[in-house]
mmCIF file of the N, C-alpha and C atoms, coordinates in Angstrom:
data_MODEL
# 
_entry.id   MODEL 
# 
loop_
_atom_site.group_PDB 
_atom_site.id 
_atom_site.type_symbol 
_atom_site.label_atom_id 
_atom_site.label_alt_id 
_atom_site.label_comp_id 
_atom_site.label_asym_id 
_atom_site.label_entity_id 
_atom_site.label_seq_id 
_atom_site.pdbx_PDB_ins_code 
_atom_site.Cartn_x 
_atom_site.Cartn_y 
_atom_site.Cartn_z 
_atom_site.occupancy 
_atom_site.B_iso_or_equiv 
_atom_site.pdbx_formal_charge 
_atom_site.auth_seq_id 
_atom_site.auth_comp_id 
_atom_site.auth_asym_id 
_atom_site.auth_atom_id 
_atom_site.pdbx_PDB_model_num 
ATOM 1   N N  . MET A 1 1  ? 29.790 16.652  -32.311 1.00 0.00 ? 1  MET A N  1 
ATOM 2   C CA . MET A 1 1  ? 30.792 16.237  -31.353 1.00 0.00 ? 1  MET A CA 1 
ATOM 3   C C  . MET A 1 1  ? 30.134 15.618  -30.101 1.00 0.00 ? 1  MET A C  1 
ATOM 4   N N  . ILE A 1 2  ? 29.118 16.268  -29.575 1.00 0.00 ? 2  ILE A N  1 
ATOM 5   C CA . ILE A 1 2  ? 28.439 15.755  -28.386 1.00 0.00 ? 2  ILE A CA 1 
ATOM 6   C C  . ILE A 1 2  ? 27.755 14.434  -28.705 1.00 0.00 ? 2  ILE A C  1 
ATOM 7   N N  . ARG A 1 3  ? 27.219 14.334  -29.901 1.00 0.00 ? 3  ARG A N  1 
ATOM 8   C CA . ARG A 1 3  ? 26.545 13.098  -30.304 1.00 0.00 ? 3  ARG A CA 1 
ATOM 9   C C  . ARG A 1 3  ? 27.531 11.926  -30.300 1.00 0.00 ? 3  ARG A C  1 
ATOM 10  N N  . PHE A 1 4  ? 28.730 12.160  -30.822 1.00 0.00 ? 4  PHE A N  1 
ATOM 11  C CA . PHE A 1 4  ? 29.765 11.127  -30.848 1.00 0.00 ? 4  PHE A CA 1 
ATOM 12  C C  . PHE A 1 4  ? 30.140 10.708  -29.432 1.00 0.00 ? 4  PHE A C  1 
ATOM 13  N N  . LEU A 1 5  ? 30.270 11.682  -28.535 1.00 0.00 ? 5  LEU A N  1 
ATOM 14  C CA . LEU A 1 5  ? 30.637 11.394  -27.155 1.00 0.00 ? 5  LEU A CA 1 
ATOM 15  C C  . LEU A 1 5  ? 29.558 10.559  -26.459 1.00 0.00 ? 5  LEU A C  1 
ATOM 16  N N  . VAL A 1 6  ? 28.300 10.894  -26.671 1.00 0.00 ? 6  VAL A N  1 
ATOM 17  C CA . VAL A 1 6  ? 27.197 10.149  -26.068 1.00 0.00 ? 6  VAL A CA 1 
ATOM 18  C C  . VAL A 1 6  ? 27.159 8.720   -26.608 1.00 0.00 ? 6  VAL A C  1 
ATOM 19  N N  . ILE A 1 7  ? 27.357 8.560   -27.915 1.00 0.00 ? 7  ILE A N  1 
ATOM 20  C CA . ILE A 1 7  ? 27.369 7.227   -28.519 1.00 0.00 ? 7  ILE A CA 1 
ATOM 21  C C  . ILE A 1 7  ? 28.543 6.410   -27.987 1.00 0.00 ? 7  ILE A C  1 
ATOM 22  N N  . ALA A 1 8  ? 29.703 7.028   -27.838 1.00 0.00 ? 8  ALA A N  1 
ATOM 23  C CA . ALA A 1 8  ? 30.876 6.323   -27.325 1.00 0.00 ? 8  ALA A CA 1 
ATOM 24  C C  . ALA A 1 8  ? 30.644 5.854   -25.892 1.00 0.00 ? 8  ALA A C  1 
ATOM 25  N N  . ILE A 1 9  ? 30.057 6.705   -25.066 1.00 0.00 ? 9  ILE A N  1 
ATOM 26  C CA . ILE A 1 9  ? 29.774 6.317   -23.685 1.00 0.00 ? 9  ILE A CA 1 
ATOM 27  C C  . ILE A 1 9  ? 28.761 5.185   -23.653 1.00 0.00 ? 9  ILE A C  1 
ATOM 28  N N  . LEU A 1 10 ? 27.738 5.264   -24.477 1.00 0.00 ? 10 LEU A N  1 
ATOM 29  C CA . LEU A 1 10 ? 26.731 4.208   -24.543 1.00 0.00 ? 10 LEU A CA 1 
ATOM 30  C C  . LEU A 1 10 ? 27.346 2.874   -24.962 1.00 0.00 ? 10 LEU A C  1 
ATOM 31  N N  . VAL A 1 11 ? 28.240 2.903   -25.945 1.00 0.00 ? 11 VAL A N  1 
ATOM 32  C CA . VAL A 1 11 ? 28.908 1.676   -26.399 1.00 0.00 ? 11 VAL A CA 1 
ATOM 33  C C  . VAL A 1 11 ? 29.746 1.090   -25.265 1.00 0.00 ? 11 VAL A C  1 
ATOM 34  N N  . LEU A 1 12 ? 30.447 1.921   -24.519 1.00 0.00 ? 12 LEU A N  1 
ATOM 35  C CA . LEU A 1 12 ? 31.256 1.435   -23.406 1.00 0.00 ? 12 LEU A CA 1 
ATOM 36  C C  . LEU A 1 12 ? 30.384 0.810   -22.308 1.00 0.00 ? 12 LEU A C  1 
ATOM 37  N N  . VAL A 1 13 ? 29.257 1.429   -21.998 1.00 0.00 ? 13 VAL A N  1 
ATOM 38  C CA . VAL A 1 13 ? 28.368 0.892   -20.968 1.00 0.00 ? 13 VAL A CA 1 
ATOM 39  C C  . VAL A 1 13 ? 27.794 -0.454  -21.405 1.00 0.00 ? 13 VAL A C  1 
ATOM 40  N N  . VAL A 1 14 ? 27.369 -0.553  -22.661 1.00 0.00 ? 14 VAL A N  1 
ATOM 41  C CA . VAL A 1 14 ? 26.813 -1.804  -23.168 1.00 0.00 ? 14 VAL A CA 1 
ATOM 42  C C  . VAL A 1 14 ? 27.892 -2.890  -23.204 1.00 0.00 ? 14 VAL A C  1 
ATOM 43  N N  . ALA A 1 15 ? 29.094 -2.540  -23.618 1.00 0.00 ? 15 ALA A N  1 
ATOM 44  C CA . ALA A 1 15 ? 30.186 -3.522  -23.683 1.00 0.00 ? 15 ALA A CA 1 
ATOM 45  C C  . ALA A 1 15 ? 30.537 -4.020  -22.282 1.00 0.00 ? 15 ALA A C  1 
ATOM 46  N N  . ARG A 1 16 ? 30.570 -3.135  -21.312 1.00 0.00 ? 16 ARG A N  1 
ATOM 47  C CA . ARG A 1 16 ? 30.879 -3.556  -19.932 1.00 0.00 ? 16 ARG A CA 1 
ATOM 48  C C  . ARG A 1 16 ? 29.781 -4.469  -19.386 1.00 0.00 ? 16 ARG A C  1 
ATOM 49  N N  . ALA A 1 17 ? 28.528 -4.120  -19.629 1.00 0.00 ? 17 ALA A N  1 
ATOM 50  C CA . ALA A 1 17 ? 27.427 -4.966  -19.164 1.00 0.00 ? 17 ALA A CA 1 
ATOM 51  C C  . ALA A 1 17 ? 27.496 -6.338  -19.820 1.00 0.00 ? 17 ALA A C  1 
ATOM 52  N N  . PHE A 1 18 ? 27.782 -6.369  -21.112 1.00 0.00 ? 18 PHE A N  1 
ATOM 53  C CA . PHE A 1 18 ? 27.891 -7.636  -21.824 1.00 0.00 ? 18 PHE A CA 1 
ATOM 54  C C  . PHE A 1 18 ? 29.018 -8.482  -21.244 1.00 0.00 ? 18 PHE A C  1 
ATOM 55  N N  . TRP A 1 19 ? 30.157 -7.872  -20.987 1.00 0.00 ? 19 TRP A N  1 
ATOM 56  C CA . TRP A 1 19 ? 31.296 -8.614  -20.459 1.00 0.00 ? 19 TRP A CA 1 
ATOM 57  C C  . TRP A 1 19 ? 31.002 -9.161  -19.065 1.00 0.00 ? 19 TRP A C  1 
ATOM 58  N N  . ARG A 1 20 ? 30.287 -8.396  -18.237 1.00 0.00 ? 20 ARG A N  1 
ATOM 59  C CA . ARG A 1 20 ? 29.943 -8.880  -16.900 1.00 0.00 ? 20 ARG A CA 1 
ATOM 60  C C  . ARG A 1 20 ? 29.018 -10.091 -16.981 1.00 0.00 ? 20 ARG A C  1 
ATOM 61  N N  . VAL A 1 21 ? 28.092 -10.091 -17.944 1.00 0.00 ? 21 VAL A N  1 
ATOM 62  C CA . VAL A 1 21 ? 27.200 -11.237 -18.121 1.00 0.00 ? 21 VAL A CA 1 
ATOM 63  C C  . VAL A 1 21 ? 28.009 -12.453 -18.561 1.00 0.00 ? 21 VAL A C  1 
ATOM 64  N N  . VAL A 1 22 ? 28.893 -12.270 -19.531 1.00 0.00 ? 22 VAL A N  1 
ATOM 65  C CA . VAL A 1 22 ? 29.712 -13.382 -20.021 1.00 0.00 ? 22 VAL A CA 1 
ATOM 66  C C  . VAL A 1 22 ? 30.612 -13.904 -18.903 1.00 0.00 ? 22 VAL A C  1 
ATOM 67  N N  . ASP A 1 23 ? 31.199 -13.015 -18.127 1.00 0.00 ? 23 ASP A N  1 
ATOM 68  C CA . ASP A 1 23 ? 32.069 -13.431 -17.024 1.00 0.00 ? 23 ASP A CA 1 
ATOM 69  C C  . ASP A 1 23 ? 31.281 -14.218 -15.985 1.00 0.00 ? 23 ASP A C  1 
ATOM 70  N N  . GLY A 1 24 ? 30.060 -13.803 -15.697 1.00 0.00 ? 24 GLY A N  1 
ATOM 71  C CA . GLY A 1 24 ? 29.214 -14.539 -14.753 1.00 0.00 ? 24 GLY A CA 1 
ATOM 72  C C  . GLY A 1 24 ? 28.869 -15.926 -15.256 1.00 0.00 ? 24 GLY A C  1 
ATOM 73  N N  . ILE A 1 25 ? 28.593 -16.034 -16.552 1.00 0.00 ? 25 ILE A N  1 
ATOM 74  C CA . ILE A 1 25 ? 28.287 -17.335 -17.143 1.00 0.00 ? 25 ILE A CA 1 
ATOM 75  C C  . ILE A 1 25 ? 29.501 -18.254 -17.056 1.00 0.00 ? 25 ILE A C  1 
ATOM 76  N N  . LEU A 1 26 ? 30.667 -17.728 -17.387 1.00 0.00 ? 26 LEU A N  1 
ATOM 77  C CA . LEU A 1 26 ? 31.889 -18.531 -17.322 1.00 0.00 ? 26 LEU A CA 1 
ATOM 78  C C  . LEU A 1 26 ? 32.202 -18.941 -15.882 1.00 0.00 ? 26 LEU A C  1 
ATOM 79  N N  . ASP A 1 27 ? 31.988 -18.048 -14.939 1.00 0.00 ? 27 ASP A N  1 
ATOM 80  C CA . ASP A 1 27 ? 32.225 -18.372 -13.533 1.00 0.00 ? 27 ASP A CA 1 
ATOM 81  C C  . ASP A 1 27 ? 31.267 -19.465 -13.062 1.00 0.00 ? 27 ASP A C  1 
ATOM 82  N N  . GLY A 1 28 ? 30.024 -19.398 -13.481 1.00 0.00 ? 28 GLY A N  1 
ATOM 83  C CA . GLY A 1 28 ? 29.051 -20.419 -13.106 1.00 0.00 ? 28 GLY A CA 1 
ATOM 84  C C  . GLY A 1 28 ? 29.309 -21.756 -13.769 1.00 0.00 ? 28 GLY A C  1 
ATOM 85  N N  . ALA A 1 29 ? 29.967 -21.739 -14.927 1.00 0.00 ? 29 ALA A N  1 
ATOM 86  C CA . ALA A 1 29 ? 30.224 -22.972 -15.667 1.00 0.00 ? 29 ALA A CA 1 
ATOM 87  C C  . ALA A 1 29 ? 31.447 -23.727 -15.148 1.00 0.00 ? 29 ALA A C  1 
ATOM 88  N N  . ARG A 1 30 ? 32.242 -23.081 -14.312 1.00 0.00 ? 30 ARG A N  1 
ATOM 89  C CA . ARG A 1 30 ? 33.414 -23.770 -13.754 1.00 0.00 ? 30 ARG A CA 1 
ATOM 90  C C  . ARG A 1 30 ? 32.956 -24.937 -12.906 1.00 0.00 ? 30 ARG A C  1 
ATOM 91  N N  . SER A 1 31 ? 33.811 -25.908 -12.812 1.00 0.00 ? 31 SER A N  1 
ATOM 92  C CA . SER A 1 31 ? 33.471 -27.088 -12.023 1.00 0.00 ? 31 SER A CA 1 
ATOM 93  C C  . SER A 1 31 ? 33.371 -26.713 -10.552 1.00 0.00 ? 31 SER A C  1 
ATOM 94  N N  . PRO A 1 32 ? 32.534 -27.387 -9.797  1.00 0.00 ? 32 PRO A N  1 
ATOM 95  C CA . PRO A 1 32 ? 32.422 -27.096 -8.363  1.00 0.00 ? 32 PRO A CA 1 
ATOM 96  C C  . PRO A 1 32 ? 33.744 -27.258 -7.626  1.00 0.00 ? 32 PRO A C  1 
ATOM 97  N N  . ASP A 1 33 ? 34.594 -28.175 -8.090  1.00 0.00 ? 33 ASP A N  1 
ATOM 98  C CA . ASP A 1 33 ? 35.898 -28.355 -7.446  1.00 0.00 ? 33 ASP A CA 1 
ATOM 99  C C  . ASP A 1 33 ? 36.756 -27.112 -7.580  1.00 0.00 ? 33 ASP A C  1 
ATOM 100 N N  . ALA A 1 34 ? 36.689 -26.457 -8.742  1.00 0.00 ? 34 ALA A N  1 
ATOM 101 C CA . ALA A 1 34 ? 37.488 -25.256 -8.960  1.00 0.00 ? 34 ALA A CA 1 
ATOM 102 C C  . ALA A 1 34 ? 37.020 -24.128 -8.045  1.00 0.00 ? 34 ALA A C  1 
ATOM 103 N N  . ARG A 1 35 ? 35.719 -24.059 -7.766  1.00 0.00 ? 35 ARG A N  1 
ATOM 104 C CA . ARG A 1 35 ? 35.199 -23.028 -6.885  1.00 0.00 ? 35 ARG A CA 1 
ATOM 105 C C  . ARG A 1 35 ? 35.516 -23.315 -5.425  1.00 0.00 ? 35 ARG A C  1 
ATOM 106 N N  . ARG A 1 36 ? 35.678 -24.567 -5.056  1.00 0.00 ? 36 ARG A N  1 
ATOM 107 C CA . ARG A 1 36 ? 35.958 -24.933 -3.666  1.00 0.00 ? 36 ARG A CA 1 
ATOM 108 C C  . ARG A 1 36 ? 37.407 -24.710 -3.287  1.00 0.00 ? 36 ARG A C  1 
ATOM 109 N N  . ARG A 1 37 ? 38.285 -24.516 -4.245  1.00 0.00 ? 37 ARG A N  1 
ATOM 110 C CA . ARG A 1 37 ? 39.719 -24.379 -3.948  1.00 0.00 ? 37 ARG A CA 1 
ATOM 111 C C  . ARG A 1 37 ? 40.030 -23.134 -3.134  1.00 0.00 ? 37 ARG A C  1 
ATOM 112 N N  . ALA A 1 38 ? 39.196 -22.134 -3.212  1.00 0.00 ? 38 ALA A N  1 
ATOM 113 C CA . ALA A 1 38 ? 39.435 -20.937 -2.423  1.00 0.00 ? 38 ALA A CA 1 
ATOM 114 C C  . ALA A 1 38 ? 39.262 -21.291 -0.952  1.00 0.00 ? 38 ALA A C  1 
ATOM 115 N N  . THR A 1 39 ? 40.270 -20.998 -0.177  1.00 0.00 ? 39 THR A N  1 
ATOM 116 C CA . THR A 1 39 ? 40.218 -21.365 1.230   1.00 0.00 ? 39 THR A CA 1 
ATOM 117 C C  . THR A 1 39 ? 39.685 -20.203 2.055   1.00 0.00 ? 39 THR A C  1 
ATOM 118 N N  . ALA A 1 40 ? 38.921 -20.524 3.049   1.00 0.00 ? 40 ALA A N  1 
ATOM 119 C CA . ALA A 1 40 ? 38.375 -19.515 3.942   1.00 0.00 ? 40 ALA A CA 1 
ATOM 120 C C  . ALA A 1 40 ? 39.444 -19.091 4.947   1.00 0.00 ? 40 ALA A C  1 
ATOM 121 N N  . VAL A 1 41 ? 39.430 -17.835 5.294   1.00 0.00 ? 41 VAL A N  1 
ATOM 122 C CA . VAL A 1 41 ? 40.375 -17.295 6.262   1.00 0.00 ? 41 VAL A CA 1 
ATOM 123 C C  . VAL A 1 41 ? 39.572 -16.767 7.441   1.00 0.00 ? 41 VAL A C  1 
ATOM 124 N N  . LYS A 1 42 ? 39.921 -17.191 8.629   1.00 0.00 ? 42 LYS A N  1 
ATOM 125 C CA . LYS A 1 42 ? 39.242 -16.686 9.814   1.00 0.00 ? 42 LYS A CA 1 
ATOM 126 C C  . LYS A 1 42 ? 39.736 -15.269 10.070  1.00 0.00 ? 42 LYS A C  1 
ATOM 127 N N  . LEU A 1 43 ? 38.798 -14.339 10.177  1.00 0.00 ? 43 LEU A N  1 
ATOM 128 C CA . LEU A 1 43 ? 39.147 -12.941 10.370  1.00 0.00 ? 43 LEU A CA 1 
ATOM 129 C C  . LEU A 1 43 ? 39.251 -12.612 11.847  1.00 0.00 ? 43 LEU A C  1 
ATOM 130 N N  . ALA A 1 44 ? 40.101 -11.638 12.133  1.00 0.00 ? 44 ALA A N  1 
ATOM 131 C CA . ALA A 1 44 ? 40.260 -11.147 13.503  1.00 0.00 ? 44 ALA A CA 1 
ATOM 132 C C  . ALA A 1 44 ? 39.708 -9.725  13.561  1.00 0.00 ? 44 ALA A C  1 
ATOM 133 N N  . ARG A 1 45 ? 39.147 -9.361  14.701  1.00 0.00 ? 45 ARG A N  1 
ATOM 134 C CA . ARG A 1 45 ? 38.541 -8.043  14.842  1.00 0.00 ? 45 ARG A CA 1 
ATOM 135 C C  . ARG A 1 45 ? 39.548 -7.069  15.442  1.00 0.00 ? 45 ARG A C  1 
ATOM 136 N N  . ASP A 1 46 ? 39.675 -5.919  14.808  1.00 0.00 ? 46 ASP A N  1 
ATOM 137 C CA . ASP A 1 46 ? 40.524 -4.844  15.316  1.00 0.00 ? 46 ASP A CA 1 
ATOM 138 C C  . ASP A 1 46 ? 39.906 -4.352  16.625  1.00 0.00 ? 46 ASP A C  1 
ATOM 139 N N  . PRO A 1 47 ? 40.663 -4.391  17.747  1.00 0.00 ? 47 PRO A N  1 
ATOM 140 C CA . PRO A 1 47 ? 40.078 -4.007  19.033  1.00 0.00 ? 47 PRO A CA 1 
ATOM 141 C C  . PRO A 1 47 ? 39.789 -2.508  19.166  1.00 0.00 ? 47 PRO A C  1 
ATOM 142 N N  . VAL A 1 48 ? 40.312 -1.682  18.269  1.00 0.00 ? 48 VAL A N  1 
ATOM 143 C CA . VAL A 1 48 ? 40.101 -0.236  18.362  1.00 0.00 ? 48 VAL A CA 1 
ATOM 144 C C  . VAL A 1 48 ? 38.868 0.197   17.579  1.00 0.00 ? 48 VAL A C  1 
ATOM 145 N N  . CYS A 1 49 ? 38.828 -0.138  16.291  1.00 0.00 ? 49 CYS A N  1 
ATOM 146 C CA . CYS A 1 49 ? 37.727 0.361   15.447  1.00 0.00 ? 49 CYS A CA 1 
ATOM 147 C C  . CYS A 1 49 ? 36.709 -0.713  15.088  1.00 0.00 ? 49 CYS A C  1 
ATOM 148 N N  . GLY A 1 50 ? 37.019 -1.978  15.353  1.00 0.00 ? 50 GLY A N  1 
ATOM 149 C CA . GLY A 1 50 ? 36.064 -3.043  15.091  1.00 0.00 ? 50 GLY A CA 1 
ATOM 150 C C  . GLY A 1 50 ? 36.098 -3.613  13.687  1.00 0.00 ? 50 GLY A C  1 
ATOM 151 N N  . THR A 1 51 ? 37.006 -3.164  12.853  1.00 0.00 ? 51 THR A N  1 
ATOM 152 C CA . THR A 1 51 ? 37.131 -3.682  11.499  1.00 0.00 ? 51 THR A CA 1 
ATOM 153 C C  . THR A 1 51 ? 37.668 -5.112  11.542  1.00 0.00 ? 51 THR A C  1 
ATOM 154 N N  . TYR A 1 52 ? 37.162 -5.963  10.674  1.00 0.00 ? 52 TYR A N  1 
ATOM 155 C CA . TYR A 1 52 ? 37.667 -7.335  10.586  1.00 0.00 ? 52 TYR A CA 1 
ATOM 156 C C  . TYR A 1 52 ? 38.817 -7.376  9.589   1.00 0.00 ? 52 TYR A C  1 
ATOM 157 N N  . VAL A 1 53 ? 39.907 -8.004  9.974   1.00 0.00 ? 53 VAL A N  1 
ATOM 158 C CA . VAL A 1 53 ? 41.112 -8.069  9.140   1.00 0.00 ? 53 VAL A CA 1 
ATOM 159 C C  . VAL A 1 53 ? 41.604 -9.508  9.051   1.00 0.00 ? 53 VAL A C  1 
ATOM 160 N N  . ALA A 1 54 ? 42.306 -9.807  7.964   1.00 0.00 ? 54 ALA A N  1 
ATOM 161 C CA . ALA A 1 54 ? 42.924 -11.119 7.794   1.00 0.00 ? 54 ALA A CA 1 
ATOM 162 C C  . ALA A 1 54 ? 44.244 -11.116 8.572   1.00 0.00 ? 54 ALA A C  1 
ATOM 163 N N  . PRO A 1 55 ? 44.413 -12.012 9.528   1.00 0.00 ? 55 PRO A N  1 
ATOM 164 C CA . PRO A 1 55 ? 45.625 -12.008 10.350  1.00 0.00 ? 55 PRO A CA 1 
ATOM 165 C C  . PRO A 1 55 ? 46.926 -12.095 9.553   1.00 0.00 ? 55 PRO A C  1 
ATOM 166 N N  . GLY A 1 56 ? 46.900 -12.760 8.408   1.00 0.00 ? 56 GLY A N  1 
ATOM 167 C CA . GLY A 1 56 ? 48.119 -12.915 7.626   1.00 0.00 ? 56 GLY A CA 1 
ATOM 168 C C  . GLY A 1 56 ? 48.646 -11.628 7.027   1.00 0.00 ? 56 GLY A C  1 
ATOM 169 N N  . THR A 1 57 ? 47.773 -10.646 6.831   1.00 0.00 ? 57 THR A N  1 
ATOM 170 C CA . THR A 1 57 ? 48.197 -9.399  6.195   1.00 0.00 ? 57 THR A CA 1 
ATOM 171 C C  . THR A 1 57 ? 48.033 -8.191  7.107   1.00 0.00 ? 57 THR A C  1 
ATOM 172 N N  . ALA A 1 58 ? 47.493 -8.374  8.303   1.00 0.00 ? 58 ALA A N  1 
ATOM 173 C CA . ALA A 1 58 ? 47.226 -7.256  9.204   1.00 0.00 ? 58 ALA A CA 1 
ATOM 174 C C  . ALA A 1 58 ? 48.453 -6.917  10.042  1.00 0.00 ? 58 ALA A C  1 
ATOM 175 N N  . LEU A 1 59 ? 48.451 -5.711  10.573  1.00 0.00 ? 59 LEU A N  1 
ATOM 176 C CA . LEU A 1 59 ? 49.461 -5.311  11.548  1.00 0.00 ? 59 LEU A CA 1 
ATOM 177 C C  . LEU A 1 59 ? 49.125 -6.004  12.858  1.00 0.00 ? 59 LEU A C  1 
ATOM 178 N N  . SER A 1 60 ? 50.115 -6.358  13.626  1.00 0.00 ? 60 SER A N  1 
ATOM 179 C CA . SER A 1 60 ? 49.839 -7.087  14.865  1.00 0.00 ? 60 SER A CA 1 
ATOM 180 C C  . SER A 1 60 ? 50.656 -6.514  16.013  1.00 0.00 ? 60 SER A C  1 
ATOM 181 N N  . LEU A 1 61 ? 50.200 -6.867  17.209  1.00 0.00 ? 61 LEU A N  1 
ATOM 182 C CA . LEU A 1 61 ? 50.878 -6.460  18.430  1.00 0.00 ? 61 LEU A CA 1 
ATOM 183 C C  . LEU A 1 61 ? 50.601 -7.539  19.464  1.00 0.00 ? 61 LEU A C  1 
ATOM 184 N N  . SER A 1 62 ? 51.662 -8.049  20.074  1.00 0.00 ? 62 SER A N  1 
ATOM 185 C CA . SER A 1 62 ? 51.489 -9.063  21.120  1.00 0.00 ? 62 SER A CA 1 
ATOM 186 C C  . SER A 1 62 ? 51.536 -8.378  22.473  1.00 0.00 ? 62 SER A C  1 
ATOM 187 N N  . ALA A 1 63 ? 50.497 -8.638  23.268  1.00 0.00 ? 63 ALA A N  1 
ATOM 188 C CA . ALA A 1 63 ? 50.430 -8.038  24.599  1.00 0.00 ? 63 ALA A CA 1 
ATOM 189 C C  . ALA A 1 63 ? 49.803 -9.049  25.547  1.00 0.00 ? 63 ALA A C  1 
ATOM 190 N N  . GLY A 1 64 ? 50.463 -9.319  26.635  1.00 0.00 ? 64 GLY A N  1 
ATOM 191 C CA . GLY A 1 64 ? 49.931 -10.229 27.642  1.00 0.00 ? 64 GLY A CA 1 
ATOM 192 C C  . GLY A 1 64 ? 49.706 -11.633 27.124  1.00 0.00 ? 64 GLY A C  1 
ATOM 193 N N  . GLY A 1 65 ? 50.546 -12.099 26.221  1.00 0.00 ? 65 GLY A N  1 
ATOM 194 C CA . GLY A 1 65 ? 50.410 -13.447 25.680  1.00 0.00 ? 65 GLY A CA 1 
ATOM 195 C C  . GLY A 1 65 ? 49.343 -13.578 24.598  1.00 0.00 ? 65 GLY A C  1 
ATOM 196 N N  . THR A 1 66 ? 48.721 -12.480 24.224  1.00 0.00 ? 66 THR A N  1 
ATOM 197 C CA . THR A 1 66 ? 47.689 -12.485 23.189  1.00 0.00 ? 66 THR A CA 1 
ATOM 198 C C  . THR A 1 66 ? 48.144 -11.610 22.032  1.00 0.00 ? 66 THR A C  1 
ATOM 199 N N  . THR A 1 67 ? 47.895 -12.062 20.835  1.00 0.00 ? 67 THR A N  1 
ATOM 200 C CA . THR A 1 67 ? 48.220 -11.264 19.662  1.00 0.00 ? 67 THR A CA 1 
ATOM 201 C C  . THR A 1 67 ? 46.965 -10.547 19.197  1.00 0.00 ? 67 THR A C  1 
ATOM 202 N N  . HIS A 1 68 ? 47.078 -9.237  19.024  1.00 0.00 ? 68 HIS A N  1 
ATOM 203 C CA . HIS A 1 68 ? 45.973 -8.415  18.535  1.00 0.00 ? 68 HIS A CA 1 
ATOM 204 C C  . HIS A 1 68 ? 46.313 -7.973  17.116  1.00 0.00 ? 68 HIS A C  1 
ATOM 205 N N  . TYR A 1 69 ? 45.301 -7.911  16.254  1.00 0.00 ? 69 TYR A N  1 
ATOM 206 C CA . TYR A 1 69 ? 45.501 -7.539  14.855  1.00 0.00 ? 69 TYR A CA 1 
ATOM 207 C C  . TYR A 1 69 ? 44.793 -6.225  14.574  1.00 0.00 ? 69 TYR A C  1 
ATOM 208 N N  . PHE A 1 70 ? 45.434 -5.382  13.761  1.00 0.00 ? 70 PHE A N  1 
ATOM 209 C CA . PHE A 1 70 ? 44.935 -4.034  13.511  1.00 0.00 ? 70 PHE A CA 1 
ATOM 210 C C  . PHE A 1 70 ? 44.838 -3.753  12.014  1.00 0.00 ? 70 PHE A C  1 
ATOM 211 N N  . CYS A 1 71 ? 43.890 -2.891  11.666  1.00 0.00 ? 71 CYS A N  1 
ATOM 212 C CA . CYS A 1 71 ? 43.684 -2.545  10.259  1.00 0.00 ? 71 CYS A CA 1 
ATOM 213 C C  . CYS A 1 71 ? 44.668 -1.479  9.795   1.00 0.00 ? 71 CYS A C  1 
ATOM 214 N N  . SER A 1 72 ? 45.194 -0.688  10.720  1.00 0.00 ? 72 SER A N  1 
ATOM 215 C CA . SER A 1 72 ? 46.097 0.399   10.332  1.00 0.00 ? 72 SER A CA 1 
ATOM 216 C C  . SER A 1 72 ? 47.080 0.704   11.457  1.00 0.00 ? 72 SER A C  1 
ATOM 217 N N  . GLU A 1 73 ? 48.092 1.453   11.095  1.00 0.00 ? 73 GLU A N  1 
ATOM 218 C CA . GLU A 1 73 ? 49.082 1.878   12.088  1.00 0.00 ? 73 GLU A CA 1 
ATOM 219 C C  . GLU A 1 73 ? 48.427 2.818   13.093  1.00 0.00 ? 73 GLU A C  1 
ATOM 220 N N  . GLU A 1 74 ? 47.453 3.596   12.651  1.00 0.00 ? 74 GLU A N  1 
ATOM 221 C CA . GLU A 1 74 ? 46.750 4.517   13.553  1.00 0.00 ? 74 GLU A CA 1 
ATOM 222 C C  . GLU A 1 74 ? 46.035 3.744   14.677  1.00 0.00 ? 74 GLU A C  1 
ATOM 223 N N  . CYS A 1 75 ? 45.345 2.665   14.320  1.00 0.00 ? 75 CYS A N  1 
ATOM 224 C CA . CYS A 1 75 ? 44.650 1.856   15.331  1.00 0.00 ? 75 CYS A CA 1 
ATOM 225 C C  . CYS A 1 75 ? 45.645 1.202   16.283  1.00 0.00 ? 75 CYS A C  1 
ATOM 226 N N  . ARG A 1 76 ? 46.750 0.711   15.732  1.00 0.00 ? 76 ARG A N  1 
ATOM 227 C CA . ARG A 1 76 ? 47.753 0.078   16.588  1.00 0.00 ? 76 ARG A CA 1 
ATOM 228 C C  . ARG A 1 76 ? 48.353 1.093   17.563  1.00 0.00 ? 76 ARG A C  1 
ATOM 229 N N  . SER A 1 77 ? 48.600 2.314   17.101  1.00 0.00 ? 77 SER A N  1 
ATOM 230 C CA . SER A 1 77 ? 49.136 3.357   17.975  1.00 0.00 ? 77 SER A CA 1 
ATOM 231 C C  . SER A 1 77 ? 48.142 3.742   19.063  1.00 0.00 ? 77 SER A C  1 
ATOM 232 N N  . LYS A 1 78 ? 46.863 3.832   18.716  1.00 0.00 ? 78 LYS A N  1 
ATOM 233 C CA . LYS A 1 78 ? 45.837 4.140   19.708  1.00 0.00 ? 78 LYS A CA 1 
ATOM 234 C C  . LYS A 1 78 ? 45.773 3.040   20.766  1.00 0.00 ? 78 LYS A C  1 
ATOM 235 N N  . TYR A 1 79 ? 45.900 1.792   20.341  1.00 0.00 ? 79 TYR A N  1 
ATOM 236 C CA . TYR A 1 79 ? 45.846 0.663   21.284  1.00 0.00 ? 79 TYR A CA 1 
ATOM 237 C C  . TYR A 1 79 ? 47.045 0.714   22.237  1.00 0.00 ? 79 TYR A C  1 
ATOM 238 N N  . ARG A 1 80 ? 48.212 1.028   21.690  1.00 0.00 ? 80 ARG A N  1 
ATOM 239 C CA . ARG A 1 80 ? 49.419 1.119   22.540  1.00 0.00 ? 80 ARG A CA 1 
ATOM 240 C C  . ARG A 1 80 ? 49.278 2.222   23.566  1.00 0.00 ? 80 ARG A C  1 
ATOM 241 N N  . ALA A 1 81 ? 48.676 3.346   23.156  1.00 0.00 ? 81 ALA A N  1 
ATOM 242 C CA . ALA A 1 81 ? 48.550 4.505   24.043  1.00 0.00 ? 81 ALA A CA 1 
ATOM 243 C C  . ALA A 1 81 ? 47.534 4.267   25.151  1.00 0.00 ? 81 ALA A C  1 
ATOM 244 N N  . ALA A 1 82 ? 46.584 3.385   24.914  1.00 0.00 ? 82 ALA A N  1 
ATOM 245 C CA . ALA A 1 82 ? 45.534 3.152   25.919  1.00 0.00 ? 82 ALA A CA 1 
ATOM 246 C C  . ALA A 1 82 ? 45.995 2.311   27.066  1.00 0.00 ? 82 ALA A C  1 
# 
């Protein structure tokens, strides 16, 4: 029973490694235009903890004509309290 379990785990590890190699080859074979389509997003820094967040998906708070972006509700609450 233990032998079967060890062989099964080994097969899974080898299969995952093989798939990662194949995926890397396929990713490298894509045309440069296809790789350039991903657009860069300028990140904003959370003023409380310093984490960088994408403004489009982050929590925000406007104060004094400036919009601040936060990684969590906890950081936003701490900023409000300060």
